[in-house]
C-alpha positions as a LaTeX table, in Angstrom:
\begin{tabular}{lrrr}
\hline
Residue & $x$ (\AA) & $y$ (\AA) & $z$ (\AA) \\
\hline
Met1 & 7.52 & $-14.84$ & $-10.04$ \\
Asn2 & 4.73 & $-14.76$ & $-12.59$ \\
Asp3 & 4.84 & $-12.02$ & $-15.17$ \\
Arg4 & 1.29 & $-10.78$ & $-14.95$ \\
Thr5 & 1.03 & $-7.38$ & $-13.42$ \\
Leu6 & $-1.50$ & $-5.63$ & $-11.28$ \\
Ala7 & $-2.52$ & $-2.17$ & $-12.43$ \\
Val8 & $-0.81$ & $-0.78$ & $-9.38$ \\
Ser9 & 2.63 & 0.62 & $-10.12$ \\
Gly10 & 3.57 & $-2.40$ & $-12.22$ \\
Leu11 & 3.62 & $-4.81$ & $-9.29$ \\
Pro12 & 3.30 & $-8.57$ & $-9.65$ \\
Cys13 & $-0.33$ & $-9.50$ & $-9.52$ \\
Pro14 & $-2.03$ & $-12.07$ & $-7.32$ \\
Ser15 & $-2.36$ & $-15.04$ & $-9.60$ \\
Ser16 & $-6.03$ & $-15.77$ & $-9.12$ \\
Ser17 & $-8.43$ & $-14.99$ & $-11.93$ \\
Asp18 & $-6.63$ & $-11.67$ & $-12.29$ \\
Gln19 & $-8.74$ & $-10.24$ & $-9.49$ \\
Leu20 & $-8.38$ & $-9.72$ & $-5.76$ \\
Gly21 & $-12.06$ & $-9.97$ & $-4.98$ \\
Ala22 & $-13.37$ & $-12.69$ & $-2.69$ \\
Glu23 & $-15.44$ & $-14.25$ & $-5.40$ \\
His24 & $-12.25$ & $-15.15$ & $-7.29$ \\
Leu25 & $-10.37$ & $-16.59$ & $-4.33$ \\
Ala26 & $-11.96$ & $-19.98$ & $-3.77$ \\
Phe27 & $-11.47$ & $-21.88$ & $-0.53$ \\
Pro28 & $-10.01$ & $-25.38$ & $-0.72$ \\
Lys29 & $-12.80$ & $-27.81$ & 0.00 \\
Gly30 & $-13.44$ & $-28.31$ & 3.70 \\
Thr31 & $-11.35$ & $-25.34$ & 4.89 \\
Glu32 & $-14.02$ & $-22.64$ & 5.10 \\
Thr33 & $-14.15$ & $-20.96$ & 8.48 \\
Val34 & $-16.52$ & $-18.57$ & 10.19 \\
Ala35 & $-14.27$ & $-15.67$ & 11.02 \\
Lys36 & $-14.56$ & $-13.35$ & 13.94 \\
Lys37 & $-13.58$ & $-9.70$ & 13.77 \\
Ala38 & $-9.88$ & $-9.86$ & 13.00 \\
Asp39 & $-6.92$ & $-7.61$ & 13.62 \\
Ile40 & $-4.10$ & $-8.21$ & 11.17 \\
Gly41 & $-2.75$ & $-4.66$ & 11.05 \\
Gly42 & 0.66 & $-3.42$ & 12.11 \\
Lys43 & $-0.08$ & $-3.18$ & 15.84 \\
Arg44 & $-1.21$ & $-6.80$ & 16.02 \\
Leu45 & 1.81 & $-8.03$ & 14.09 \\
Ile46 & 4.38 & $-6.18$ & 16.17 \\
Ser47 & 2.67 & $-7.16$ & 19.43 \\
Leu48 & 3.33 & $-10.85$ & 18.68 \\
Ala49 & 7.05 & $-10.49$ & 19.44 \\
Pro50 & 7.75 & $-6.82$ & 20.24 \\
Thr51 & 11.27 & $-7.22$ & 21.62 \\
Ala52 & 12.44 & $-9.20$ & 18.58 \\
Trp53 & 10.92 & $-6.48$ & 16.39 \\
Val54 & 12.55 & $-3.51$ & 18.14 \\
Arg55 & 15.93 & $-5.22$ & 18.16 \\
Trp56 & 15.64 & $-5.84$ & 14.43 \\
Val57 & 14.58 & $-2.32$ & 13.44 \\
Thr58 & 17.16 & $-0.62$ & 15.66 \\
Gln59 & 19.91 & $-3.22$ & 15.09 \\
Gln60 & 20.59 & $-3.01$ & 18.84 \\
Pro61 & 20.68 & $-6.42$ & 20.59 \\
Asp62 & 20.16 & $-4.99$ & 24.10 \\
Val63 & 16.90 & $-3.12$ & 23.38 \\
Val64 & 13.81 & $-4.41$ & 25.18 \\
Ala65 & 10.22 & $-3.51$ & 24.28 \\
Gln66 & 8.26 & $-2.32$ & 27.31 \\
Gln67 & 4.87 & $-1.27$ & 26.00 \\
Ile68 & 2.93 & $-0.58$ & 22.81 \\
Leu69 & 1.54 & 2.90 & 23.23 \\
Gly70 & $-1.40$ & 4.66 & 21.67 \\
Ser71 & $-0.40$ & 6.47 & 18.48 \\
Glu72 & $-3.52$ & 8.64 & 18.33 \\
Phe73 & $-2.57$ & 12.31 & 18.30 \\
Gln74 & $-5.79$ & 14.35 & 18.58 \\
Trp75 & $-7.31$ & 14.18 & 15.10 \\
Leu76 & $-4.45$ & 12.16 & 13.65 \\
Ser77 & $-4.67$ & 8.37 & 13.85 \\
Arg78 & $-3.61$ & 5.64 & 11.44 \\
Glu79 & $-4.01$ & 1.90 & 11.67 \\
Asn80 & $-0.42$ & 1.08 & 10.84 \\
Asp81 & 1.42 & 3.64 & 12.94 \\
Val82 & 2.74 & 1.62 & 15.86 \\
Leu83 & 4.45 & 3.38 & 18.75 \\
Val84 & 6.55 & 1.16 & 21.02 \\
Lys85 & 8.17 & 2.28 & 24.27 \\
Ala86 & 11.55 & 0.58 & 24.58 \\
Thr87 & 14.60 & 0.72 & 26.81 \\
Ser88 & 18.26 & $-0.22$ & 26.65 \\
Pro89 & 21.20 & 0.04 & 29.05 \\
Thr90 & 22.92 & 2.54 & 26.76 \\
Gln91 & 19.99 & 4.68 & 25.58 \\
Gly92 & 17.57 & 4.47 & 28.49 \\
Asp93 & 13.86 & 4.82 & 27.71 \\
Phe94 & 12.88 & 5.91 & 24.22 \\
Leu95 & 10.13 & 5.50 & 21.62 \\
Ile96 & 10.22 & 3.56 & 18.37 \\
Leu97 & 7.76 & 4.96 & 15.86 \\
Asn98 & 6.93 & 2.27 & 13.28 \\
Glu99 & 5.24 & 3.35 & 10.07 \\
Leu100 & 4.23 & 0.32 & 7.98 \\
Gln101 & 3.38 & 1.34 & 4.43 \\
Leu102 & 2.12 & $-0.84$ & 1.61 \\
Arg103 & 4.03 & 1.38 & $-0.78$ \\
Tyr104 & 6.14 & 4.52 & $-0.44$ \\
Ser105 & 4.56 & 7.87 & $-1.31$ \\
Ala106 & 6.03 & 11.36 & $-1.59$ \\
Asn107 & 4.29 & 12.70 & 1.53 \\
Leu108 & 5.86 & 10.13 & 3.87 \\
Pro109 & 8.97 & 12.16 & 4.86 \\
Ala110 & 6.77 & 15.00 & 6.10 \\
Arg111 & 4.53 & 12.51 & 7.89 \\
Met112 & 7.50 & 10.89 & 9.62 \\
Tyr113 & 8.66 & 14.33 & 10.77 \\
Ala114 & 5.20 & 15.25 & 12.05 \\
Tyr115 & 4.60 & 11.96 & 13.87 \\
Ala116 & 8.02 & 12.03 & 15.51 \\
Ala117 & 7.38 & 15.56 & 16.78 \\
Leu118 & 3.91 & 14.66 & 18.07 \\
Ala119 & 5.21 & 11.55 & 19.84 \\
Thr120 & 8.01 & 13.52 & 21.48 \\
Glu121 & 5.56 & 16.16 & 22.68 \\
Lys122 & 3.03 & 13.65 & 24.01 \\
Tyr123 & 5.41 & 11.29 & 25.82 \\
Gly124 & 8.47 & 13.44 & 26.48 \\
Leu125 & 10.90 & 10.80 & 25.20 \\
Pro126 & 13.36 & 10.67 & 22.29 \\
Val127 & 11.94 & 9.02 & 19.18 \\
Tyr128 & 13.54 & 6.54 & 16.77 \\
Pro129 & 11.35 & 6.64 & 13.62 \\
Val130 & 11.23 & 3.64 & 11.29 \\
Leu131 & 9.56 & 3.52 & 7.88 \\
Val132 & 8.81 & $-0.01$ & 6.65 \\
Asn133 & 7.86 & $-0.22$ & 2.96 \\
Ile134 & 6.12 & $-3.47$ & 2.09 \\
Leu135 & 6.04 & $-3.38$ & $-1.72$ \\
Pro136 & 8.45 & $-1.59$ & $-4.09$ \\
Pro137 & 7.36 & 1.66 & $-5.75$ \\
Pro138 & 7.72 & 2.31 & $-9.50$ \\
Ala139 & 11.31 & 2.50 & $-10.71$ \\
Ser140 & 10.94 & 6.25 & $-11.24$ \\
Val141 & 10.28 & 6.87 & $-7.52$ \\
Thr142 & 13.18 & 7.55 & $-5.15$ \\
Ile143 & 12.63 & 6.69 & $-1.50$ \\
Ala144 & 13.79 & 9.59 & 0.68 \\
Gln145 & 15.84 & 8.73 & 3.75 \\
Arg146 & 14.96 & 11.89 & 5.69 \\
Phe147 & 12.73 & 14.94 & 5.83 \\
Glu148 & 14.40 & 18.27 & 5.07 \\
Ser149 & 12.98 & 21.77 & 4.89 \\
Ser150 & 14.53 & 25.19 & 4.43 \\
Phe151 & 12.57 & 28.41 & 4.74 \\
Met152 & 13.84 & 31.97 & 5.28 \\
Gly153 & 17.12 & 30.74 & 6.68 \\
Leu154 & 15.53 & 28.18 & 9.02 \\
Glu155 & 16.49 & 24.55 & 8.54 \\
Val156 & 14.54 & 21.46 & 9.62 \\
Arg157 & 15.73 & 17.88 & 9.33 \\
Gln158 & 14.27 & 14.59 & 10.54 \\
Asp159 & 16.17 & 11.38 & 9.91 \\
Tyr160 & 14.44 & 8.00 & 10.03 \\
Arg161 & 15.42 & 4.45 & 9.27 \\
Val162 & 14.05 & 3.00 & 6.04 \\
Ile163 & 13.45 & $-0.75$ & 5.73 \\
Asn164 & 12.37 & $-2.05$ & 2.33 \\
Leu165 & 10.98 & $-5.53$ & 2.81 \\
Trp166 & 11.89 & $-6.67$ & $-0.71$ \\
Glu167 & 15.55 & $-6.13$ & 0.28 \\
Val168 & 15.26 & $-8.21$ & 3.48 \\
Glu169 & 16.44 & $-11.83$ & 3.31 \\
Ala170 & 13.62 & $-14.23$ & 4.16 \\
Ala171 & 16.04 & $-16.34$ & 6.21 \\
Val172 & 16.35 & $-13.47$ & 8.72 \\
Val173 & 12.71 & $-13.94$ & 9.72 \\
Phe174 & 13.38 & $-17.48$ & 10.92 \\
Glu175 & 16.83 & $-16.82$ & 12.32 \\
Gln176 & 15.71 & $-13.90$ & 14.49 \\
Ser177 & 12.17 & $-15.17$ & 15.26 \\
Leu178 & 10.58 & $-12.12$ & 13.63 \\
Thr179 & 7.00 & $-13.29$ & 13.97 \\
Ala180 & 5.66 & $-9.97$ & 12.71 \\
Leu181 & 7.27 & $-10.60$ & 9.33 \\
Leu182 & 6.00 & $-14.15$ & 8.78 \\
Pro183 & 3.00 & $-13.03$ & 6.66 \\
Phe184 & 5.37 & $-11.04$ & 4.43 \\
Val185 & 7.83 & $-13.89$ & 3.78 \\
Pro186 & 6.67 & $-14.49$ & 0.16 \\
Ile187 & 7.64 & $-10.95$ & $-0.90$ \\
Leu188 & 10.97 & $-10.92$ & 0.94 \\
Lys189 & 14.25 & $-11.64$ & $-0.80$ \\
Gln190 & 14.45 & $-15.37$ & $-1.59$ \\
Gly191 & 11.03 & $-15.79$ & 0.02 \\
Gly192 & 8.97 & $-16.73$ & $-3.02$ \\
Asp193 & 9.95 & $-20.40$ & $-3.05$ \\
Val194 & 7.14 & $-22.82$ & $-2.16$ \\
Ala195 & 9.25 & $-24.48$ & 0.54 \\
Val196 & 9.96 & $-21.13$ & 2.21 \\
Val197 & 6.29 & $-20.13$ & 2.16 \\
Gln198 & 5.37 & $-23.52$ & 3.63 \\
Arg199 & 7.89 & $-23.01$ & 6.42 \\
Ala200 & 6.34 & $-19.63$ & 7.24 \\
Leu201 & 2.92 & $-21.26$ & 7.23 \\
Gln202 & 4.09 & $-23.97$ & 9.64 \\
Glu203 & 5.46 & $-21.30$ & 11.99 \\
Leu204 & 2.08 & $-19.53$ & 12.00 \\
Arg205 & 0.15 & $-22.73$ & 12.62 \\
Gln206 & 2.21 & $-23.56$ & 15.70 \\
Asp207 & 0.34 & $-20.89$ & 17.63 \\
Glu208 & $-3.47$ & $-20.67$ & 17.61 \\
Gln209 & $-3.19$ & $-16.95$ & 18.34 \\
Met210 & $-1.72$ & $-16.45$ & 14.87 \\
Phe211 & $-4.24$ & $-18.38$ & 12.76 \\
Glu212 & $-5.70$ & $-15.13$ & 11.40 \\
Leu213 & $-2.35$ & $-14.26$ & 9.83 \\
Glu214 & $-2.52$ & $-17.25$ & 7.50 \\
Ala215 & $-4.89$ & $-15.36$ & 5.21 \\
Leu216 & $-2.46$ & $-12.44$ & 5.07 \\
Leu217 & 0.39 & $-14.82$ & 4.25 \\
Gly218 & $-1.76$ & $-16.28$ & 1.47 \\
Phe219 & $-2.49$ & $-12.81$ & 0.14 \\
Phe220 & 1.19 & $-11.95$ & $-0.25$ \\
Ala221 & 1.99 & $-15.45$ & $-1.49$ \\
Ser222 & $-0.41$ & $-14.82$ & $-4.37$ \\
Phe223 & 1.98 & $-12.13$ & $-5.63$ \\
Val224 & 4.65 & $-14.73$ & $-6.37$ \\
Leu225 & 2.88 & $-18.10$ & $-6.65$ \\
Ser226 & 0.00 & $-19.32$ & $-8.79$ \\
Ala227 & $-3.48$ & $-19.29$ & $-7.30$ \\
Glu228 & $-3.64$ & $-23.09$ & $-7.43$ \\
Val229 & $-0.42$ & $-23.48$ & $-5.45$ \\
Val230 & $-1.63$ & $-20.99$ & $-2.85$ \\
Arg231 & $-4.91$ & $-22.88$ & $-2.49$ \\
Gln232 & $-3.05$ & $-26.16$ & $-2.05$ \\
Ile233 & $-0.79$ & $-25.03$ & 0.78 \\
Met234 & $-3.08$ & $-22.76$ & 2.79 \\
Arg235 & $-6.67$ & $-21.69$ & 3.31 \\
Trp236 & $-8.11$ & $-18.43$ & 2.02 \\
Asp237 & $-10.19$ & $-16.93$ & 4.79 \\
Met238 & $-11.51$ & $-13.86$ & 3.00 \\
Ala239 & $-13.58$ & $-12.67$ & 5.96 \\
Val240 & $-10.34$ & $-12.36$ & 7.92 \\
Leu241 & $-8.30$ & $-11.02$ & 5.01 \\
Arg242 & $-10.73$ & $-8.15$ & 4.42 \\
Glu243 & $-9.72$ & $-6.77$ & 7.82 \\
Ser244 & $-6.17$ & $-6.21$ & 6.60 \\
Pro245 & $-5.49$ & $-2.54$ & 5.82 \\
Trp246 & $-3.03$ & $-3.61$ & 3.12 \\
Tyr247 & $-5.64$ & $-5.73$ & 1.35 \\
Gln248 & $-8.05$ & $-2.80$ & 1.40 \\
Glu249 & $-5.36$ & $-0.46$ & 0.11 \\
Ile250 & $-4.55$ & $-2.80$ & $-2.79$ \\
Leu251 & $-8.23$ & $-2.97$ & $-3.72$ \\
Gln252 & $-8.71$ & 0.78 & $-3.55$ \\
Glu253 & $-5.59$ & 1.52 & $-5.54$ \\
Gly254 & $-6.50$ & $-1.09$ & $-8.13$ \\
Glu255 & $-9.95$ & 0.46 & $-8.50$ \\
Arg256 & $-8.44$ & 3.92 & $-8.86$ \\
Arg257 & $-5.95$ & 2.73 & $-11.47$ \\
Gly258 & $-8.72$ & 0.94 & $-13.32$ \\
Glu259 & $-10.78$ & 4.12 & $-13.42$ \\
Glu260 & $-7.80$ & 6.11 & $-14.67$ \\
Ala261 & $-7.20$ & 3.52 & $-17.40$ \\
Gly262 & $-10.86$ & 3.80 & $-18.41$ \\
Ile263 & $-10.61$ & 7.57 & $-18.70$ \\
Gln264 & $-7.44$ & 7.26 & $-20.78$ \\
Arg265 & $-9.07$ & 4.81 & $-23.21$ \\
Glu266 & $-12.16$ & 7.00 & $-23.59$ \\
Arg267 & $-10.03$ & 10.11 & $-24.11$ \\
Gln268 & $-7.98$ & 8.45 & $-26.86$ \\
Leu269 & $-11.15$ & 7.33 & $-28.63$ \\
Val270 & $-12.65$ & 10.84 & $-28.44$ \\
Phe271 & $-9.47$ & 12.39 & $-29.85$ \\
Arg272 & $-9.47$ & 9.97 & $-32.81$ \\
Leu273 & $-13.12$ & 10.63 & $-33.59$ \\
Leu274 & $-12.77$ & 14.40 & $-33.26$ \\
Thr275 & $-9.80$ & 14.44 & $-35.63$ \\
Arg276 & $-11.87$ & 12.61 & $-38.23$ \\
Arg277 & $-14.89$ & 14.88 & $-37.74$ \\
Val278 & $-13.32$ & 18.36 & $-37.42$ \\
Gly279 & $-9.62$ & 18.00 & $-38.25$ \\
Asp280 & $-6.57$ & 18.73 & $-36.14$ \\
Leu281 & $-7.17$ & 20.27 & $-32.72$ \\
Ser282 & $-5.41$ & 23.30 & $-31.27$ \\
Pro283 & $-3.29$ & 22.85 & $-28.11$ \\
Glu284 & $-5.92$ & 24.81 & $-26.18$ \\
Leu285 & $-8.70$ & 22.43 & $-27.21$ \\
Val286 & $-6.53$ & 19.41 & $-26.41$ \\
Thr287 & $-5.91$ & 20.78 & $-22.91$ \\
Gln288 & $-9.62$ & 21.34 & $-22.30$ \\
Ile289 & $-10.50$ & 17.82 & $-23.41$ \\
Gln290 & $-7.77$ & 16.29 & $-21.26$ \\
Ser291 & $-9.36$ & 17.87 & $-18.20$ \\
Leu292 & $-12.76$ & 16.25 & $-18.78$ \\
Thr293 & $-14.09$ & 13.55 & $-16.46$ \\
Leu294 & $-15.06$ & 10.12 & $-17.74$ \\
Glu295 & $-18.75$ & 11.09 & $-17.73$ \\
Gln296 & $-18.02$ & 14.28 & $-19.69$ \\
Leu297 & $-15.87$ & 12.37 & $-22.20$ \\
Glu298 & $-18.70$ & 9.92 & $-22.77$ \\
Ala299 & $-21.10$ & 12.83 & $-23.35$ \\
Leu300 & $-18.66$ & 14.41 & $-25.80$ \\
Gly301 & $-18.31$ & 11.07 & $-27.56$ \\
Glu302 & $-22.03$ & 11.12 & $-28.31$ \\
Ala303 & $-22.24$ & 14.82 & $-29.18$ \\
Leu304 & $-19.33$ & 14.82 & $-31.63$ \\
Leu305 & $-21.25$ & 12.58 & $-34.01$ \\
Asp306 & $-23.18$ & 15.71 & $-35.00$ \\
Phe307 & $-20.11$ & 17.96 & $-35.32$ \\
Thr308 & $-19.15$ & 19.20 & $-38.74$ \\
Ala309 & $-16.58$ & 21.87 & $-37.84$ \\
Arg310 & $-14.21$ & 22.79 & $-35.05$ \\
Thr311 & $-16.56$ & 25.55 & $-33.98$ \\
Asp312 & $-19.10$ & 22.89 & $-32.98$ \\
Leu313 & $-16.56$ & 21.48 & $-30.50$ \\
Glu314 & $-15.76$ & 24.95 & $-29.18$ \\
Thr315 & $-19.46$ & 25.67 & $-28.70$ \\
Trp316 & $-19.95$ & 22.38 & $-26.83$ \\
Leu317 & $-17.03$ & 23.05 & $-24.49$ \\
Thr318 & $-18.27$ & 26.61 & $-23.83$ \\
Ala319 & $-21.71$ & 25.28 & $-22.96$ \\
Leu320 & $-20.14$ & 22.75 & $-20.62$ \\
Arg321 & $-18.21$ & 25.47 & $-18.78$ \\
Thr322 & $-21.36$ & 27.56 & $-18.52$ \\
Asp323 & $-23.29$ & 24.67 & $-17.00$ \\
Gln324 & $-20.51$ & 24.03 & $-14.52$ \\
Ser325 & $-20.42$ & 27.65 & $-13.41$ \\
Arg326 & $-24.15$ & 27.52 & $-12.61$ \\
Glu327 & $-23.81$ & 24.48 & $-10.38$ \\
\hline
\end{tabular}
């Protein structure tokens, strides 16, 4: 794994020109394609081999997938919530609620509880919730295994199965014919080897219905292999890849982290200049400056050149608050 990191929770970065944008992901000569509207979200992936998927997530060899149901609950709908109706000789009919997340977040336990309750109400069947985390969170984040709530003596608990893909052996994908996991092979345990990625690619290319997933495989391969190696073993079809919700989420999070980094740099510069111009700042002034937006920090950076005393800073901040209250 290369040691460059994306500004997204310290994750390994796609090894292109340090960017995920299409302009930095060149196609190998002669492999450009005109892509149709693609579906490479969770529902499409699971639908490729639904019974193999439900047996894997439940660890029950006699479970059979019957139907992929709509997971739209009134105003609540997400692209990677996949609801599968399944049956087994021992459990009868039940629902498997699959939540595929690029990365774990603190609100997921409550979401799993809410979705399980909504699915039970809508379909009248027991629900087996599964949370699949694609990429690891920062080391400081603990992944909860259940939702729990206690209020005025009332207790609520919702268990769900957690599957962290980085803990899954890549060999399992091939042994159990888990087609849905083929695009994720590079980020699975022992999956970053070129030979393993090539095997996943060969599996995808055996079925024309899965050609769109090659771009997604390439995307995740770029987290562990150099851009040149990725280009050599597969094609980058960016028009298809842009349809992936995980690609879009990476871009959006990278942009947000980049903006936060910009604010932090500007804030540090403003603090250094203010200290030189007006001396040490009180905790109250520090707090006010820390709450400023990037645009406001840039404005302060220009104004402080005329400051000669701390009162000038206080006057500027007061004027800013006054302007904000009028808006």
